[in-house]
All heavy atoms as a GROMACS GRO file, in nm:
protein
  473
    1MET      N    1  -1.537   0.986   0.645
    1MET     CA    2  -1.478   1.086   0.560
    1MET      C    3  -1.351   1.028   0.498
    1MET      O    4  -1.261   0.983   0.566
    1MET     CB    5  -1.446   1.210   0.643
    1MET     CG    6  -1.378   1.317   0.563
    1MET     SD    7  -1.332   1.459   0.663
    1MET     CE    8  -1.486   1.544   0.669
    2SER      N    9  -1.343   1.030   0.366
    2SER     CA   10  -1.229   0.975   0.294
    2SER      C   11  -1.141   1.089   0.244
    2SER      O   12  -1.190   1.184   0.183
    2SER     CB   13  -1.280   0.892   0.176
    2SER     OG   14  -1.172   0.851   0.098
    3ARG      N   15  -1.012   1.080   0.272
    3ARG     CA   16  -0.917   1.181   0.227
    3ARG      C   17  -0.805   1.115   0.151
    3ARG      O   18  -0.754   1.012   0.192
    3ARG     CB   19  -0.858   1.256   0.345
    3ARG     CG   20  -0.954   1.344   0.414
    3ARG     CD   21  -0.893   1.417   0.529
    3ARG     NE   22  -0.752   1.447   0.508
    3ARG     CZ   23  -0.679   1.517   0.591
    3ARG    NH1   24  -0.731   1.564   0.700
    3ARG    NH2   25  -0.551   1.540   0.567
    4GLU      N   26  -0.767   1.175   0.041
    4GLU     CA   27  -0.651   1.126  -0.033
    4GLU      C   28  -0.525   1.190   0.024
    4GLU      O   29  -0.527   1.304   0.068
    4GLU     CB   30  -0.664   1.162  -0.180
    4GLU     CG   31  -0.766   1.080  -0.254
    4GLU     CD   32  -0.757   1.101  -0.403
    4GLU    OE1   33  -0.645   1.119  -0.454
    4GLU    OE2   34  -0.861   1.099  -0.466
    5LEU      N   35  -0.419   1.114   0.024
    5LEU     CA   36  -0.291   1.166   0.072
    5LEU      C   37  -0.224   1.247  -0.038
    5LEU      O   38  -0.226   1.209  -0.155
    5LEU     CB   39  -0.200   1.051   0.114
    5LEU     CG   40  -0.247   0.966   0.230
    5LEU    CD1   41  -0.150   0.851   0.252
    5LEU    CD2   42  -0.260   1.048   0.355
    6SER      N   43  -0.164   1.358   0.000
    6SER     CA   44  -0.092   1.439  -0.098
    6SER      C   45   0.040   1.370  -0.133
    6SER      O   46   0.091   1.288  -0.056
    6SER     CB   47  -0.064   1.578  -0.040
    6SER     OG   48   0.031   1.570   0.063
    7PRO      N   49   0.094   1.402  -0.249
    7PRO     CA   50   0.223   1.342  -0.288
    7PRO      C   51   0.334   1.366  -0.186
    7PRO      O   52   0.418   1.280  -0.164
    7PRO     CB   53   0.255   1.409  -0.421
    7PRO     CG   54   0.122   1.444  -0.477
    7PRO     CD   55   0.038   1.482  -0.359
    8SER      N   56   0.335   1.481  -0.120
    8SER     CA   57   0.439   1.507  -0.021
    8SER      C   58   0.423   1.418   0.102
    8SER      O   59   0.523   1.372   0.159
    8SER     CB   60   0.440   1.655   0.019
    8SER     OG   61   0.315   1.693   0.070
    9VAL      N   62   0.300   1.390   0.144
    9VAL     CA   63   0.277   1.301   0.258
    9VAL      C   64   0.315   1.158   0.220
    9VAL      O   65   0.376   1.087   0.300
    9VAL     CB   66   0.131   1.309   0.306
    9VAL    CG1   67   0.102   1.203   0.411
    9VAL    CG2   68   0.101   1.448   0.362
   10ILE      N   69   0.282   1.116   0.100
   10ILE     CA   70   0.319   0.983   0.053
   10ILE      C   71   0.472   0.970   0.050
   10ILE      O   72   0.528   0.870   0.095
   10ILE     CB   73   0.258   0.952  -0.084
   10ILE    CG1   74   0.106   0.942  -0.070
   10ILE    CG2   75   0.316   0.825  -0.144
   10ILE    CD1   76   0.032   0.935  -0.202
   11GLY      N   77   0.540   1.072  -0.001
   11GLY     CA   78   0.686   1.072  -0.003
   11GLY      C   79   0.746   1.066   0.136
   11GLY      O   80   0.844   0.996   0.160
   12LEU      N   81   0.684   1.138   0.229
   12LEU     CA   82   0.730   1.134   0.368
   12LEU      C   83   0.715   0.995   0.426
   12LEU      O   84   0.808   0.943   0.491
   12LEU     CB   85   0.649   1.234   0.451
   12LEU     CG   86   0.672   1.230   0.602
   12LEU    CD1   87   0.809   1.284   0.634
   12LEU    CD2   88   0.564   1.307   0.673
   13LEU      N   89   0.602   0.930   0.403
   13LEU     CA   90   0.580   0.795   0.454
   13LEU      C   91   0.676   0.694   0.394
   13LEU      O   92   0.730   0.608   0.463
   13LEU     CB   93   0.435   0.753   0.430
   13LEU     CG   94   0.329   0.832   0.508
   13LEU    CD1   95   0.190   0.792   0.462
   13LEU    CD2   96   0.347   0.815   0.656
   14ILE      N   97   0.699   0.705   0.263
   14ILE     CA   98   0.793   0.614   0.196
   14ILE      C   99   0.934   0.635   0.251
   14ILE      O  100   1.006   0.540   0.280
   14ILE     CB  101   0.789   0.633   0.044
   14ILE    CG1  102   0.656   0.582  -0.010
   14ILE    CG2  103   0.906   0.561  -0.024
   14ILE    CD1  104   0.632   0.617  -0.156
   15GLY      N  105   0.974   0.761   0.266
   15GLY     CA  106   1.107   0.791   0.321
   15GLY      C  107   1.123   0.739   0.462
   15GLY      O  108   1.228   0.684   0.498
   16ALA      N  109   1.019   0.754   0.544
   16ALA     CA  110   1.026   0.705   0.681
   16ALA      C  111   1.037   0.553   0.685
   16ALA      O  112   1.116   0.497   0.762
   16ALA     CB  113   0.903   0.751   0.759
   17ALA      N  114   0.958   0.487   0.600
   17ALA     CA  115   0.963   0.340   0.596
   17ALA      C  116   1.100   0.291   0.550
   17ALA      O  117   1.156   0.198   0.609
   17ALA     CB  118   0.854   0.286   0.503
   18LEU      N  119   1.156   0.355   0.448
   18LEU     CA  120   1.290   0.314   0.401
   18LEU      C  121   1.396   0.343   0.507
   18LEU      O  122   1.491   0.266   0.522
   18LEU     CB  123   1.324   0.385   0.270
   18LEU     CG  124   1.245   0.337   0.148
   18LEU    CD1  125   1.280   0.423   0.027
   18LEU    CD2  126   1.269   0.191   0.119
   19GLY      N  127   1.379   0.452   0.580
   19GLY     CA  128   1.473   0.482   0.687
   19GLY      C  129   1.470   0.377   0.797
   19GLY      O  130   1.574   0.335   0.847
   20VAL      N  131   1.351   0.333   0.834
   20VAL     CA  132   1.338   0.229   0.936
   20VAL      C  133   1.400   0.099   0.888
   20VAL      O  134   1.472   0.031   0.962
   20VAL     CB  135   1.189   0.209   0.975
   20VAL    CG1  136   1.171   0.085   1.059
   20VAL    CG2  137   1.138   0.331   1.049
   21VAL      N  138   1.375   0.064   0.762
   21VAL     CA  139   1.432  -0.059   0.707
   21VAL      C  140   1.585  -0.048   0.704
   21VAL      O  141   1.656  -0.144   0.737
   21VAL     CB  142   1.376  -0.088   0.566
   21VAL    CG1  143   1.454  -0.199   0.497
   21VAL    CG2  144   1.229  -0.125   0.574
   22ALA      N  145   1.637   0.068   0.666
   22ALA     CA  146   1.783   0.086   0.660
   22ALA      C  147   1.846   0.071   0.797
   22ALA      O  148   1.951   0.008   0.812
   22ALA     CB  149   1.816   0.223   0.600
   23VAL      N  150   1.784   0.129   0.898
   23VAL     CA  151   1.839   0.121   1.034
   23VAL      C  152   1.829  -0.022   1.088
   23VAL      O  153   1.922  -0.074   1.149
   23VAL     CB  154   1.768   0.220   1.127
   23VAL    CG1  155   1.803   0.195   1.272
   23VAL    CG2  156   1.803   0.362   1.086
   24ALA      N  157   1.715  -0.086   1.062
   24ALA     CA  158   1.691  -0.219   1.121
   24ALA      C  159   1.766  -0.330   1.048
   24ALA      O  160   1.817  -0.422   1.111
   24ALA     CB  161   1.542  -0.249   1.121
   25PHE      N  162   1.775  -0.322   0.916
   25PHE     CA  163   1.827  -0.435   0.839
   25PHE      C  164   1.946  -0.403   0.751
   25PHE      O  165   2.004  -0.493   0.692
   25PHE     CB  166   1.716  -0.495   0.752
   25PHE     CG  167   1.597  -0.540   0.831
   25PHE    CD1  168   1.479  -0.470   0.826
   25PHE    CD2  169   1.605  -0.652   0.912
   25PHE    CE1  170   1.369  -0.511   0.900
   25PHE    CE2  171   1.496  -0.694   0.985
   25PHE     CZ  172   1.377  -0.623   0.980
   26GLY      N  173   1.982  -0.277   0.734
   26GLY     CA  174   2.099  -0.241   0.655
   26GLY      C  175   2.064  -0.184   0.519
   26GLY      O  176   1.949  -0.181   0.476
   27PHE      N  177   2.168  -0.137   0.453
   27PHE     CA  178   2.154  -0.067   0.326
   27PHE      C  179   2.092  -0.154   0.216
   27PHE      O  180   2.002  -0.110   0.146
   27PHE     CB  181   2.290  -0.015   0.280
   27PHE     CG  182   2.286   0.049   0.145
   27PHE    CD1  183   2.234   0.176   0.130
   27PHE    CD2  184   2.334  -0.018   0.033
   27PHE    CE1  185   2.229   0.236   0.005
   27PHE    CE2  186   2.330   0.041  -0.092
   27PHE     CZ  187   2.277   0.170  -0.106
   28TRP      N  188   2.141  -0.276   0.198
   28TRP     CA  189   2.093  -0.358   0.088
   28TRP      C  190   1.948  -0.401   0.107
   28TRP      O  191   1.874  -0.416   0.010
   28TRP     CB  192   2.184  -0.478   0.066
   28TRP     CG  193   2.317  -0.433   0.014
   28TRP    CD1  194   2.436  -0.436   0.078
   28TRP    CD2  195   2.342  -0.370  -0.113
   28TRP    NE1  196   2.534  -0.380   0.000
   28TRP    CE2  197   2.479  -0.340  -0.118
   28TRP    CE3  198   2.263  -0.338  -0.222
   28TRP    CZ2  199   2.538  -0.277  -0.228
   28TRP    CZ3  200   2.321  -0.276  -0.332
   28TRP    CH2  201   2.457  -0.247  -0.334
   29ALA      N  202   1.905  -0.418   0.230
   29ALA     CA  203   1.763  -0.447   0.255
   29ALA      C  204   1.678  -0.327   0.215
   29ALA      O  205   1.571  -0.342   0.158
   29ALA     CB  206   1.741  -0.482   0.401
   30MET      N  207   1.729  -0.207   0.244
   30MET     CA  208   1.657  -0.086   0.205
   30MET      C  209   1.647  -0.076   0.053
   30MET      O  210   1.541  -0.042  -0.001
   30MET     CB  211   1.727   0.038   0.260
   30MET     CG  212   1.656   0.166   0.223
   30MET     SD  213   1.757   0.314   0.245
   30MET     CE  214   1.884   0.291   0.124
   31VAL      N  215   1.754  -0.107  -0.017
   31VAL     CA  216   1.753  -0.103  -0.163
   31VAL      C  217   1.651  -0.204  -0.217
   31VAL      O  218   1.575  -0.173  -0.310
   31VAL     CB  219   1.894  -0.130  -0.220
   31VAL    CG1  220   1.890  -0.150  -0.371
   31VAL    CG2  221   1.988  -0.017  -0.183
   32LEU      N  222   1.648  -0.323  -0.159
   32LEU     CA  223   1.552  -0.425  -0.202
   32LEU      C  224   1.408  -0.379  -0.179
   32LEU      O  225   1.323  -0.393  -0.267
   32LEU     CB  226   1.578  -0.557  -0.130
   32LEU     CG  227   1.480  -0.670  -0.162
   32LEU    CD1  228   1.489  -0.708  -0.310
   32LEU    CD2  229   1.506  -0.790  -0.073
   33VAL      N  230   1.381  -0.322  -0.063
   33VAL     CA  231   1.247  -0.272  -0.033
   33VAL      C  232   1.208  -0.161  -0.131
   33VAL      O  233   1.096  -0.158  -0.183
   33VAL     CB  234   1.237  -0.224   0.114
   33VAL    CG1  235   1.109  -0.147   0.138
   33VAL    CG2  236   1.248  -0.341   0.208
   34ALA      N  237   1.300  -0.070  -0.160
   34ALA     CA  238   1.271   0.038  -0.254
   34ALA      C  239   1.243  -0.016  -0.394
   34ALA      O  240   1.151   0.030  -0.462
   34ALA     CB  241   1.388   0.137  -0.257
   35LEU      N  242   1.320  -0.114  -0.437
   35LEU     CA  243   1.300  -0.175  -0.568
   35LEU      C  244   1.165  -0.245  -0.577
   35LEU      O  245   1.091  -0.227  -0.674
   35LEU     CB  246   1.413  -0.273  -0.600
   35LEU     CG  247   1.403  -0.348  -0.732
   35LEU    CD1  248   1.413  -0.251  -0.849
   35LEU    CD2  249   1.511  -0.453  -0.741
   36LEU      N  250   1.132  -0.323  -0.475
   36LEU     CA  251   1.003  -0.393  -0.475
   36LEU      C  252   0.887  -0.295  -0.466
   36LEU      O  253   0.782  -0.317  -0.528
   36LEU     CB  254   0.999  -0.494  -0.360
   36LEU     CG  255   1.096  -0.612  -0.374
   36LEU    CD1  256   1.091  -0.698  -0.248
   36LEU    CD2  257   1.067  -0.693  -0.497
   37ALA      N  258   0.904  -0.186  -0.394
   37ALA     CA  259   0.799  -0.084  -0.386
   37ALA      C  260   0.778  -0.019  -0.522
   37ALA      O  261   0.663   0.004  -0.564
   37ALA     CB  262   0.834   0.020  -0.282
   38ALA      N  263   0.886   0.009  -0.593
   38ALA     CA  264   0.874   0.069  -0.726
   38ALA      C  265   0.806  -0.027  -0.824
   38ALA      O  266   0.722   0.015  -0.906
   38ALA     CB  267   1.012   0.108  -0.778
   39ILE      N  268   0.839  -0.155  -0.816
   39ILE     CA  269   0.775  -0.254  -0.902
   39ILE      C  270   0.626  -0.263  -0.868
   39ILE      O  271   0.541  -0.265  -0.959
   39ILE     CB  272   0.843  -0.391  -0.888
   39ILE    CG1  273   0.984  -0.386  -0.949
   39ILE    CG2  274   0.760  -0.501  -0.952
   39ILE    CD1  275   1.069  -0.507  -0.919
   40GLY      N  276   0.593  -0.266  -0.741
   40GLY     CA  277   0.453  -0.271  -0.700
   40GLY      C  278   0.376  -0.147  -0.745
   40GLY      O  279   0.261  -0.156  -0.789
   41TYR      N  280   0.440  -0.031  -0.737
   41TYR     CA  281   0.378   0.092  -0.783
   41TYR      C  282   0.349   0.085  -0.933
   41TYR      O  283   0.240   0.120  -0.979
   41TYR     CB  284   0.468   0.211  -0.752
   41TYR     CG  285   0.417   0.342  -0.804
   41TYR    CD1  286   0.315   0.409  -0.738
   41TYR    CD2  287   0.471   0.400  -0.919
   41TYR    CE1  288   0.267   0.529  -0.785
   41TYR    CE2  289   0.424   0.520  -0.966
   41TYR     CZ  290   0.322   0.585  -0.900
   41TYR     OH  291   0.276   0.704  -0.948
   42GLY      N  292   0.445   0.036  -1.010
   42GLY     CA  293   0.427   0.023  -1.154
   42GLY      C  294   0.315  -0.073  -1.189
   42GLY      O  295   0.234  -0.046  -1.279
   43ILE      N  296   0.308  -0.185  -1.119
   43ILE     CA  297   0.201  -0.282  -1.143
   43ILE      C  298   0.066  -0.220  -1.110
   43ILE      O  299  -0.031  -0.235  -1.185
   43ILE     CB  300   0.225  -0.410  -1.062
   43ILE    CG1  301   0.346  -0.486  -1.118
   43ILE    CG2  302   0.101  -0.499  -1.062
   43ILE    CD1  303   0.392  -0.601  -1.032
   44GLY      N  304   0.058  -0.148  -0.999
   44GLY     CA  305  -0.067  -0.082  -0.961
   44GLY      C  306  -0.111   0.020  -1.065
   44GLY      O  307  -0.229   0.028  -1.100
   45ARG      N  308  -0.017   0.100  -1.115
   45ARG     CA  309  -0.050   0.200  -1.218
   45ARG      C  310  -0.096   0.131  -1.346
   45ARG      O  311  -0.188   0.179  -1.413
   45ARG     CB  312   0.070   0.288  -1.247
   45ARG     CG  313   0.115   0.375  -1.133
   45ARG     CD  314   0.023   0.487  -1.106
   45ARG     NE  315   0.035   0.587  -1.211
   45ARG     CZ  316  -0.024   0.704  -1.209
   45ARG    NH1  317  -0.096   0.738  -1.106
   45ARG    NH2  318  -0.011   0.788  -1.308
   46ALA      N  319  -0.034   0.018  -1.381
   46ALA     CA  320  -0.074  -0.054  -1.502
   46ALA      C  321  -0.214  -0.112  -1.487
   46ALA      O  322  -0.295  -0.106  -1.580
   46ALA     CB  323   0.026  -0.165  -1.533
   47ILE      N  324  -0.246  -0.164  -1.370
   47ILE     CA  325  -0.379  -0.220  -1.346
   47ILE      C  326  -0.485  -0.110  -1.351
   47ILE      O  327  -0.594  -0.130  -1.404
   47ILE     CB  328  -0.383  -0.294  -1.210
   47ILE    CG1  329  -0.302  -0.422  -1.220
   47ILE    CG2  330  -0.526  -0.324  -1.166
   47ILE    CD1  331  -0.281  -0.493  -1.088
   48GLU      N  332  -0.452   0.008  -1.299
   48GLU     CA  333  -0.545   0.121  -1.303
   48GLU      C  334  -0.561   0.177  -1.444
   48GLU      O  335  -0.651   0.255  -1.470
   48GLU     CB  336  -0.497   0.234  -1.212
   48GLU     CG  337  -0.506   0.204  -1.067
   48GLU     CD  338  -0.449   0.318  -0.982
   48GLU    OE1  339  -0.377   0.405  -1.036
   48GLU    OE2  340  -0.475   0.317  -0.862
   49GLY      N  341  -0.473   0.140  -1.535
   49GLY     CA  342  -0.478   0.192  -1.671
   49GLY      C  343  -0.409   0.326  -1.685
   49GLY      O  344  -0.428   0.395  -1.785
   50LYS      N  345  -0.330   0.365  -1.588
   50LYS     CA  346  -0.262   0.494  -1.591
   50LYS      C  347  -0.117   0.483  -1.636
   50LYS      O  348  -0.043   0.580  -1.629
   50LYS     CB  349  -0.267   0.559  -1.454
   50LYS     CG  350  -0.408   0.595  -1.411
   50LYS     CD  351  -0.408   0.662  -1.276
   50LYS     CE  352  -0.550   0.698  -1.236
   50LYS     NZ  353  -0.552   0.763  -1.104
   51LEU      N  354  -0.076   0.365  -1.680
   51LEU     CA  355   0.061   0.344  -1.725
   51LEU      C  356   0.058   0.270  -1.858
   51LEU      O  357  -0.005   0.164  -1.869
   51LEU     CB  358   0.140   0.263  -1.621
   51LEU     CG  359   0.284   0.229  -1.656
   51LEU    CD1  360   0.367   0.357  -1.659
   51LEU    CD2  361   0.342   0.133  -1.556
   52ASP      N  362   0.123   0.327  -1.958
   52ASP     CA  363   0.133   0.263  -2.088
   52ASP      C  364   0.249   0.163  -2.084
   52ASP      O  365   0.365   0.201  -2.094
   52ASP     CB  366   0.155   0.368  -2.196
   52ASP     CG  367   0.167   0.309  -2.334
   52ASP    OD1  368   0.125   0.194  -2.355
   52ASP    OD2  369   0.219   0.380  -2.424
   53VAL      N  370   0.214   0.035  -2.067
   53VAL     CA  371   0.317  -0.068  -2.051
   53VAL      C  372   0.401  -0.080  -2.178
   53VAL      O  373   0.523  -0.097  -2.170
   53VAL     CB  374   0.251  -0.203  -2.015
   53VAL    CG1  375   0.355  -0.312  -2.003
   53VAL    CG2  376   0.173  -0.190  -1.885
   54ARG      N  377   0.339  -0.070  -2.294
   54ARG     CA  378   0.417  -0.078  -2.419
   54ARG      C  379   0.514   0.038  -2.431
   54ARG      O  380   0.627   0.021  -2.479
   54ARG     CB  381   0.323  -0.080  -2.539
   54ARG     CG  382   0.251  -0.210  -2.553
   54ARG     CD  383   0.170  -0.215  -2.679
   54ARG     NE  384   0.097  -0.340  -2.684
   54ARG     CZ  385  -0.014  -0.358  -2.751
   54ARG    NH1  386  -0.065  -0.259  -2.820
   54ARG    NH2  387  -0.073  -0.475  -2.751
   55GLY      N  388   0.472   0.155  -2.389
   55GLY     CA  389   0.561   0.272  -2.392
   55GLY      C  390   0.682   0.254  -2.301
   55GLY      O  391   0.794   0.290  -2.336
   56VAL      N  392   0.657   0.199  -2.183
   56VAL     CA  393   0.768   0.173  -2.089
   56VAL      C  394   0.862   0.068  -2.147
   56VAL      O  395   0.984   0.082  -2.142
   56VAL     CB  396   0.713   0.129  -1.952
   56VAL    CG1  397   0.826   0.082  -1.861
   56VAL    CG2  398   0.634   0.241  -1.887
   57ALA      N  399   0.805  -0.038  -2.205
   57ALA     CA  400   0.888  -0.144  -2.263
   57ALA      C  401   0.972  -0.088  -2.378
   57ALA      O  402   1.092  -0.121  -2.390
   57ALA     CB  403   0.801  -0.259  -2.311
   58ASP      N  404   0.913  -0.004  -2.461
   58ASP     CA  405   0.988   0.058  -2.571
   58ASP      C  406   1.099   0.148  -2.517
   58ASP      O  407   1.210   0.149  -2.571
   58ASP     CB  408   0.895   0.138  -2.662
   58ASP     CG  409   0.808   0.048  -2.749
   58ASP    OD1  410   0.840  -0.072  -2.762
   58ASP    OD2  411   0.708   0.099  -2.804
   59ALA      N  412   1.071   0.222  -2.412
   59ALA     CA  413   1.173   0.310  -2.354
   59ALA      C  414   1.288   0.229  -2.296
   59ALA      O  415   1.405   0.267  -2.310
   59ALA     CB  416   1.110   0.397  -2.246
   60LEU      N  417   1.258   0.115  -2.233
   60LEU     CA  418   1.364   0.031  -2.179
   60LEU      C  419   1.449  -0.033  -2.288
   60LEU      O  420   1.566  -0.061  -2.268
   60LEU     CB  421   1.304  -0.077  -2.089
   60LEU     CG  422   1.243  -0.027  -1.958
   60LEU    CD1  423   1.173  -0.141  -1.884
   60LEU    CD2  424   1.349   0.037  -1.870
   61ARG      N  425   1.388  -0.054  -2.405
   61ARG     CA  426   1.462  -0.110  -2.518
   61ARG      C  427   1.539  -0.003  -2.594
   61ARG      O  428   1.612  -0.034  -2.688
   61ARG     CB  429   1.366  -0.179  -2.615
   61ARG     CG  430   1.319  -0.312  -2.564
   61ARG     CD  431   1.243  -0.384  -2.676
   61ARG     NE  432   1.131  -0.452  -2.616
   61ARG     CZ  433   1.002  -0.429  -2.641
   61ARG    NH1  434   0.969  -0.339  -2.730
   61ARG    NH2  435   0.909  -0.495  -2.580
   62GLY      N  436   1.520   0.124  -2.558
   62GLY     CA  437   1.592   0.232  -2.625
   62GLY      C  438   1.517   0.288  -2.743
   62GLY      O  439   1.572   0.371  -2.816
   63ARG      N  440   1.395   0.248  -2.764
   63ARG     CA  441   1.315   0.302  -2.874
   63ARG      C  442   1.245   0.430  -2.827
   63ARG      O  443   1.198   0.437  -2.715
   63ARG     CB  444   1.209   0.202  -2.920
   63ARG     CG  445   1.269   0.076  -2.974
   63ARG     CD  446   1.160  -0.017  -3.016
   63ARG     NE  447   1.216  -0.143  -3.063
   63ARG     CZ  448   1.145  -0.249  -3.089
   63ARG    NH1  449   1.014  -0.248  -3.071
   63ARG    NH2  450   1.204  -0.360  -3.132
   64ARG      N  451   1.239   0.524  -2.914
   64ARG     CA  452   1.173   0.649  -2.879
   64ARG      C  453   1.025   0.640  -2.914
   64ARG      O  454   0.985   0.575  -3.008
   64ARG     CB  455   1.235   0.765  -2.955
   64ARG     CG  456   1.376   0.792  -2.915
   64ARG     CD  457   1.427   0.914  -2.986
   64ARG     NE  458   1.565   0.936  -2.950
   64ARG     CZ  459   1.603   1.032  -2.870
   64ARG    NH1  460   1.516   1.115  -2.821
   64ARG    NH2  461   1.729   1.047  -2.841
   65SER      N  462   0.945   0.706  -2.832
   65SER     CA  463   0.803   0.714  -2.863
   65SER      C  464   0.763   0.862  -2.866
   65SER      O  465   0.821   0.945  -2.800
   65SER     CB  466   0.720   0.639  -2.759
   65SER     OG  467   0.738   0.698  -2.632
   66SER      N  468   0.664   0.890  -2.946
   66SER     CA  469   0.621   1.031  -2.957
   66SER      C  470   0.479   1.047  -2.915
   66SER      O  471   0.408   0.957  -2.891
   66SER     CB  472   0.638   1.080  -3.100
   66SER     OG  473   0.570   0.998  -3.190
   0.00000   0.00000   0.00000
């Protein structure tokens, strides 16, 4: 039986993992883990086709998209 995790459960797991990293290795290690997790999430969404990479690039450059 396959079950998808709800967004709240995923958030709980991410928060718990960051908390463990913060306690074990300190604040800056936690920041690094959070940054790398966000980058990995973005890459995964782009591979799935659920993220418009050009739109994100335009937003980072300050260009508006409609």
